[in-house]
C-alpha positions in Angstrom: -13.8 -27.8 1.3 -14.2 -24.0 2.2 -11.3 -21.7 2.6 -11.3 -18.2 4.1 -8.7 -15.5 3.8 -7.6 -12.7 6.0 -5.1 -10.3 4.4 -3.2 -7.5 6.9 -1.1 -5.0 6.1 0.0 -3.1 3.0 -1.3 -3.7 -0.7 1.9 -5.5 -1.7 0.9 -7.9 1.2 -2.6 -8.2 -0.8 -1.2 -8.9 -4.0 0.6 -12.0 -2.3 -3.0 -13.0 -0.6 -4.7 -12.8 -4.2 -1.7 -15.4 -5.5 -2.4 -17.7 -2.7 -6.1 -17.3 -3.1 -5.5 -18.5 -6.8 -3.4 -21.4 -5.7 -6.4 -22.9 -3.5 -8.9 -22.0 -6.3 -6.9 -23.8 -8.7 -7.0 -26.9 -6.7 -10.7 -26.8 -6.6 -11.1 -25.4 -2.8 -14.1 -23.0 -2.5 -13.3 -19.8 -1.6 -15.6 -17.8 0.6 -16.0 -14.4 2.0 -16.6 -15.0 5.6 -13.7 -16.7 7.3 -15.5 -17.7 10.3 -17.6 -20.4 8.4 -14.3 -21.6 6.6 -12.9 -25.0 7.2 -9.4 -23.7 6.5 -8.5 -20.0 7.4 -5.3 -18.5 5.9 -4.3 -15.3 7.7 -1.5 -13.3 5.7 0.1 -11.2 8.3 1.9 -8.0 9.0 5.1 -7.5 10.9 6.2 -3.8 9.9 5.6 -2.1 13.5 4.2 -2.9 16.9 0.7 -1.8 16.2 0.6 -4.2 12.8 2.4 -7.1 14.8 -0.4 -7.0 17.7 -3.2 -6.7 15.0 -1.7 -9.9 13.4 -1.3 -11.8 16.7 -4.9 -10.5 17.7 -6.1 -11.9 14.3 -4.6 -15.5 14.8 -6.2 -15.6 18.1 -9.5 -14.6 16.7 -9.7 -17.4 14.0 -7.6 -20.1 15.5 -10.3 -23.1 16.1 -9.4 -27.0 17.0 -12.4 -27.6 14.2 -10.5 -25.6 11.6 -7.1 -25.8 9.9 -5.4 -22.7 10.5 -2.8 -21.4 8.2 -0.7 -18.4 9.0 1.9 -16.8 6.8 3.4 -13.3 5.7 5.9 -10.9 7.2 5.2 -11.7 10.7 5.8 -15.0 10.2 9.1 -14.4 8.2 10.4 -12.5 11.5 9.1 -14.5 14.4 8.4 -18.3 13.1 10.1 -20.1 15.6 8.7 -17.8 18.3 5.2 -18.3 16.9 5.3 -21.8 16.5 6.3 -22.2 20.2 3.8 -19.5 21.3 0.7 -20.4 19.3 0.9 -24.0 18.8 -2.9 -24.3 18.0 -1.9 -23.1 14.7 -1.5 -25.9 12.0 1.3 -24.5 9.8 3.4 -21.3 9.8 4.7 -20.5 6.3 7.5 -17.9 6.1 8.1 -15.9 3.0 11.0 -17.5 2.1 9.1 -21.0 1.9 6.5 -19.8 -0.6 8.0 -21.7 -3.6 7.2 -24.8 -1.3 3.8 -23.6 -0.1 1.6 -25.9 -2.1 3.7 -29.1 -0.7 3.7 -27.8 2.9 -0.3 -27.0 2.8 -1.0 -30.5 1.1 1.2 -32.4 4.3 -0.9 -30.2 6.5 -4.4 -30.9 5.4 -3.6 -34.6 4.7 -3.3 -35.0 8.3 -7.0 -34.4 8.8 -8.3 -35.1 4.9 -5.9 -37.8 3.6 -7.5 -37.4 0.2 -6.8 -33.7 -0.5 -4.0 -32.6 -2.5 -2.4 -29.4 -3.3 -0.3 -28.6 -6.6 1.2 -25.7 -8.3 2.8 -22.5 -7.0 2.1 -18.9 -6.3 2.6 -16.8 -9.5 2.2 -13.1 -10.1 0.4 -14.1 -13.5 -2.3 -16.1 -11.4 -4.0 -14.2 -9.0 -7.6 -14.0 -7.8 -8.6 -10.1 -7.7 -10.0 -8.8 -4.4 -9.7 -5.0 -5.5 -13.1 -5.1 -7.5 -13.7 -6.0 -11.2 -12.3 -2.7 -12.4 -9.0 -1.9 -10.1 -6.0 -4.1 -9.5 -2.3 -3.7 -8.1 0.7 -4.3 -10.2 3.8 -5.2 -8.1 6.7 -4.3 -10.2 9.6 -5.3 -7.4 10.1 -6.9 -4.3 12.5 -5.9 -1.3 14.1 -2.7 -0.6 17.9 -1.5 -0.5 17.4 1.7 1.4 18.1 0.1 4.8 16.6 3.0 6.7 17.6 2.6 10.3 14.0 2.4 11.5 12.4 -0.2 8.6 12.5 -4.1 9.1 11.2 -4.5 5.5 14.8 -5.6 4.2 15.0 -8.1 6.9 11.6 -9.4 5.9 11.6 -9.1 2.3 15.2 -9.0 1.3 17.2 -7.0 -1.0 15.5 -4.8 -3.9 14.6 -7.1 -6.7 12.7 -5.9 -9.9 10.4 -8.1 -11.7 11.6 -8.3 -15.3 9.7 -5.8 -17.6 8.3 -8.8 -19.8 6.9 -10.4 -17.0 5.3 -7.0 -15.8 3.5 -6.7 -19.1 2.3 -10.2 -19.1 0.8 -9.3 -15.9 -0.7 -6.1 -17.3 -2.3 -8.1 -20.4 -3.8 -10.6 -17.8 -5.4 -7.6 -16.0 -6.4 -5.8 -19.0 -8.1 -9.1 -20.2 -10.1 -9.2 -17.0 -11.6 -5.8 -17.8 -9.3 -3.6 -15.4 -9.4 0.1 -15.8 -7.4 1.1 -13.1 -3.8 0.1 -12.6 -2.1 0.9 -9.1 1.5 0.4 -9.7 3.2 -0.7 -6.6 6.5 -1.9 -4.7 8.8 -1.1 -1.5 10.7 1.5 -3.6 8.6 2.0 -6.9 11.0 4.8 -8.4 14.0 2.5 -8.4 12.6 0.3 -10.5 15.1 -1.1 -13.0 18.0 -0.2 -11.0 19.1 -3.8 -10.7 18.3 -4.8 -14.3 20.4 -1.8 -15.6 23.3 -3.7 -13.8 22.8 -6.5 -15.7 23.0 -4.5 -18.9 19.0 -4.3 -19.4 18.0 -0.7 -19.8 15.0 0.2 -18.1 13.5 2.2 -15.4 10.0 3.4 -14.1 9.6 5.9 -16.8 10.4 3.4 -19.6 7.9 0.8 -17.6 5.1 3.7 -17.6 5.2 4.3 -21.1 4.8 0.8 -22.2 2.0 0.4 -19.7 0.4 3.4 -21.4 0.4 1.4 -24.6 -2.5 -0.6 -23.1 -5.5 1.9 -23.9 -7.9 -0.2 -22.0 -6.1 1.1 -18.7 -8.0 4.4 -18.1 -6.0 5.4 -15.1 -2.4 4.5 -14.0 -1.3 5.5 -10.4 1.9 5.1 -8.7 2.7 4.7 -5.0 5.4 4.3 -2.8 7.8 7.0 -4.4 11.1 7.6 -2.6 11.5 11.7 -2.7 15.0 11.7 -3.8 14.4 9.6 -6.8 11.5 11.6 -8.4 13.4 12.8 -11.5 12.2 15.7 -13.8 11.8 13.1 -16.3 9.0 11.3 -14.3 7.2 14.3 -13.2 7.1 15.6 -16.9 5.9 12.2 -18.2 2.9 12.4 -15.5 2.4 16.0 -16.4 1.9 15.2 -19.9 0.0 12.1 -19.8 -3.5 12.4 -18.9 -4.1 8.7 -18.1 -1.3 8.9 -15.3 -2.9 10.4 -12.1 -1.4 13.4 -11.0 -0.6 11.9 -7.6 2.5 11.8 -5.8 3.1 9.5 -2.9 6.1 10.6 -1.0 6.6 9.2 2.3 9.1 11.7 3.5 9.3 10.3 7.1 10.7 13.7 8.6 11.4 17.3 7.4 14.7 18.0 9.7 17.9 17.0 8.1 19.6 16.0 11.3 16.8 13.4 11.9 16.9 12.1 8.2 20.4 11.3 8.8 19.8 9.5 11.8 17.2 7.7 10.1 19.9 6.6 7.3 17.5 8.4 4.9 19.2 10.0 1.6 17.2 13.0 1.6 17.7 16.4 3.5 14.9 19.0 4.2 16.6 21.0 1.2 16.0 18.2 -1.1 12.6 17.3 0.3 11.7 21.0 -0.3 13.1 20.9 -3.8 11.0 17.6 -5.1 7.9 19.4 -3.7 8.4 22.7 -5.6 9.4 20.8 -8.6 6.3 18.7 -8.6 4.1 21.9 -7.9 5.7 24.0 -10.5 5.1 21.4 -13.3 1.9 20.2 -12.2 0.0 23.1 -10.0 -3.0 20.6 -9.3 -0.9 17.8 -8.2 -2.2 16.0 -5.3 0.8 15.0 -2.8 0.5 12.5 0.1 3.2 11.7 2.6 4.0 9.7 5.8 5.8 10.8 8.8 7.6 9.2 11.8 7.5 11.1 15.2 9.4 10.5 18.3 12.3 8.9 16.3 15.3 8.3 18.8 16.9 11.9 19.5 14.1 13.8 18.0 14.1 17.0 20.2 11.5 19.3 20.8 13.0 22.0 18.4 12.9 18.9 15.7 9.3 18.3 16.3 8.2 21.8 16.2 10.1 22.4 13.3 8.4 19.4 11.5 4.9 20.9 12.4 5.9 24.2 10.5 6.9 22.3 7.8 3.6 20.6 7.4 2.0 24.0 7.7 4.0 25.3 5.2 3.7 22.5 2.4 0.1 21.7 3.1 0.0 18.1 2.2 -3.2 16.8 0.5 -2.9 13.9 2.5 -0.7 13.0 5.6 -0.3 10.0 7.8 1.8 9.4 10.8 3.4 6.9 12.9 4.8 6.9 16.3 8.2 5.3 16.1 8.2 1.6 16.6 11.2 0.1 18.1 12.1 -3.1 15.8 14.5 -5.8 16.7 17.2 -6.0 14.1 17.4 -2.6 12.9 20.1 0.1 13.3 17.8 2.4 15.4 16.7 -0.4 17.8 20.2 0.3 19.7 20.3 4.0 19.7 20.5 6.1 22.8 17.9 8.9 23.3 14.8 6.7 22.8 11.7 8.9 23.1 9.2 8.3 25.7 6.0 6.9 24.7 3.7 9.6 26.2 5.8 12.0 24.3 5.6 10.0 21.1 1.8 9.9 21.5 1.4 13.7 22.1 3.5 14.5 18.9 1.5 12.3 17.1 -1.7 13.8 18.3 -0.2 17.4 17.4 0.7 16.3 14.0 -2.8 15.0 13.1 -4.5 17.7 14.6 -2.7 20.1 12.6 -2.9 18.2 9.4 -6.8 18.0 10.2 -7.2 21.7 9.8 -4.8 21.7 6.8 -7.3 19.2 5.1 -10.1 21.1 5.8 -8.5 24.2 4.3 -7.3 22.3 1.3 -10.5 20.8 0.8 -12.5 24.0 1.1 -10.6 25.2 -2.0 -11.9 22.2 -4.1 -15.2 23.4 -4.1 -16.4 23.9 -7.7 -13.9 21.5 -8.8 -14.7 18.9 -11.6 -13.1 15.5 -10.7 -13.4 12.8 -13.2 -12.9 9.4 -12.0 -14.1 5.6 -11.3 -17.4 4.8 -9.5 -16.1 2.4 -6.9 -19.3 1.7 -4.7 -22.7 2.6 -3.7 -24.5 3.3 -0.4 -27.9 1.8 -0.5 -28.7 3.5 2.9 -27.9 6.9 2.1 -28.3 6.7 -1.6 -24.9 7.8 -2.6 -22.0 6.8 -4.6 -18.6 6.7 -3.9 -15.9 8.1 -6.6 -12.0 7.4 -7.0 -10.2 10.2 -8.8 -6.8 11.9 -8.9 -7.5 12.9 -5.1 -7.7 9.5 -3.8 -5.8 6.4 -3.8 -7.3 2.8 -3.3 -5.8 1.9 -0.1 -8.5 3.6 2.1 -6.0 6.2 3.5 -7.1 9.2 1.8 -10.5 10.7 2.1 -13.6 9.6 -0.1 -15.2 11.5 -2.9 -19.2 10.9 -2.0 -21.8 12.1 -4.7 -25.5 11.9 -5.7 -26.7 11.1 -9.2 -30.3 11.2 -10.5 -29.4 8.1 -12.9 -28.5 4.8 -11.6 -24.4 4.2 -12.3 -22.6 1.0 -11.9 -19.2 0.1 -10.4 -16.3 0.9 -13.0 -18.6 3.5 -14.9 -16.3 6.9 -15.5 -18.1 9.9 -14.7 -17.5 13.3 -13.7 -18.6 14.7 -10.3 -18.7 18.7 -9.3 -17.4 19.2 -5.7 -20.0 21.2 -3.7 -19.0 21.0 -0.1 -16.6 19.2 2.1 -15.5 18.1 5.6 -12.1 17.6 7.2 -11.2 14.8 4.8 -14.2 13.9 2.4 -15.2 15.7 -0.6 -19.1 15.8 -1.6 -20.7 16.2 -4.8 -23.0 15.7 -7.7 -22.9 13.9 -10.8 -22.6 16.2 -13.9 -23.3 15.1 -17.5 -21.4 16.3 -20.5 
């Protein structure tokens, strides 16, 4: 029986999808790339903000088919399972995150209604994944949930409190990935820099620096990258480790959300403008060539024209290498849902457009300064039509948010090859170059 998967949302959700794929594969189902040709379609949804929820719902309606078995899981189901069951009864099975331990039995009960002889055994497990990120790169999820309780964020409602994966289990995962030939390890969680906080309360002394030092003991990992770093938790010890270890990419993913202390306080963030500027300055002082990416929310309740204009001036000053923005999404169950002074949708969109226009000019200016740079990284793909390769270096993360590095080579290369590329030109977001040989 053929099974197709559609995974929406963030890289953390993708890891869940990889575990679910493994569960089906271990039960002798055929996994296919084209979900439209599948007998069973599994959709792993996102439920973070309005646009993500709408994408999830649109995808469900795209694939639901009386001739197929449709299974929907993930964050949207965790938030709205009862409503979804009422509104989209055509879906055969909704599985909430809290039901993941019982997933195999739930799927078996559903499939057997149509195929009585089919069985499903086992459970989802971080050690047992079918990697979807290529033969050389993989995500390593080190924790689940979040304790920050930002006023705008539904993640704690969906994923619960922050829970670190025990270090020995993470290293076991890492060994599995090493044995599969993974060269690039991307360390992720909802709050990566908080790793080990809950374990220390149990008398287990570990943190993100300690974990990284252990991962660096595996020489097979040529590159290790961190994503989702809460700004206030970026310590000098972490910065120094990244500065001193060539295999740790000099890449800092700092979702600051806003620059203005008044807005940050209303968001229930722990940062201030001063603390945000401090962490950026400490990174750049210690690692002048560091790549810094951030995420912003515009149109948060009570954000004034002055707040927004100050935010624009802030990003002009800091000149982030990569920047993404969202218009504020009013999410049920979050603190800010009931805030007064909700910002008009047209104002939100206008502010978003201005932020992105501002960042576009910043990115182009930054990229022009990269001409002549040598970037070492991993060949990730080849475009037959244009006869060019794509490189991932410390400049760009694997989640398709950053720009691309596109280069030409006079000799054939394979995905996973580690090469050096000289940057010769650029556009607003992408870098272009040529292969250079030592």
